[in-house]
C-alpha positions in Angstrom: 35.5 -7.6 -34.7 35.5 -11.7 -34.1 35.1 -10.9 -30.4 32.3 -8.6 -31.4 30.5 -11.1 -33.5 30.9 -13.9 -31.0 29.2 -11.7 -28.3 26.5 -10.7 -30.6 26.0 -14.5 -31.5 26.2 -15.5 -28.1 23.7 -12.7 -26.8 21.2 -13.9 -29.7 21.5 -17.5 -28.5 20.6 -16.4 -25.0 17.6 -14.3 -26.2 16.2 -16.9 -28.4 16.2 -19.3 -25.4 14.6 -17.0 -22.9 10.8 -16.9 -23.2 10.9 -13.3 -22.3 12.7 -12.4 -25.5 11.4 -15.4 -27.6 9.2 -12.9 -29.7 11.9 -10.4 -30.7 12.5 -10.6 -34.3 14.1 -7.3 -35.1 17.3 -6.0 -34.2 18.6 -2.5 -34.8 22.2 -2.0 -34.9 23.9 1.5 -34.4 27.4 2.3 -35.2 29.6 4.7 -33.1 31.6 7.5 -33.8 34.2 7.7 -36.8 32.3 4.7 -38.6 29.3 4.0 -40.5 26.7 1.4 -40.9 28.6 -0.7 -43.3 30.7 -2.1 -40.5 27.6 -4.0 -39.2 27.4 -5.9 -42.4 28.9 -9.2 -41.1 26.9 -9.2 -38.2 23.6 -8.3 -39.8 24.3 -11.1 -42.3 24.7 -13.6 -39.4 21.5 -12.6 -37.5 19.4 -12.6 -40.9 20.6 -16.2 -41.5 19.3 -17.1 -38.0 15.8 -15.5 -39.1 16.0 -11.9 -37.4 15.0 -8.8 -39.3 18.0 -6.7 -39.1 18.0 -2.7 -39.5 21.3 -0.7 -39.6 21.4 2.9 -38.6 23.1 5.1 -40.9 23.8 8.1 -38.9 24.6 11.4 -40.3 27.3 12.5 -37.8 26.5 16.1 -38.3 25.4 16.5 -34.9 24.1 14.6 -31.8 20.5 15.7 -32.5 20.6 14.4 -36.2 22.1 11.2 -34.9 19.3 10.6 -32.4 16.7 11.7 -35.2 18.1 9.1 -37.5 18.2 6.4 -34.7 14.4 7.3 -33.9 13.2 7.1 -37.5 14.8 3.3 -37.9 13.4 2.7 -34.4 9.8 3.7 -35.4 10.0 1.9 -38.9 11.1 -1.1 -37.1 7.9 -1.0 -34.9 10.0 -0.2 -31.8 8.4 2.9 -30.6 10.2 5.2 -28.3 13.3 3.3 -27.0 11.1 0.4 -25.4 14.2 -1.6 -25.5 12.6 -4.4 -27.4 11.4 -4.3 -31.0 8.3 -6.2 -32.3 
């Protein structure tokens, strides 16, 4: 978990130093199988303390289609549109 947090913080540092990503203010975190969104809480807290808006997808894990739909809802609410790769 420490490596994951370090990797995310390093990525955030590069993102904020790069002009192409300077406008990124919303980060959407999606958990993997056999987990839930609560595992992202430490990472979300760190990112929020650096001024980012963080959204964590809580996937139902009932089917792949339901997981994709849940992720799309969060992306749409975050202003990310259809998988553009960057949120507003």
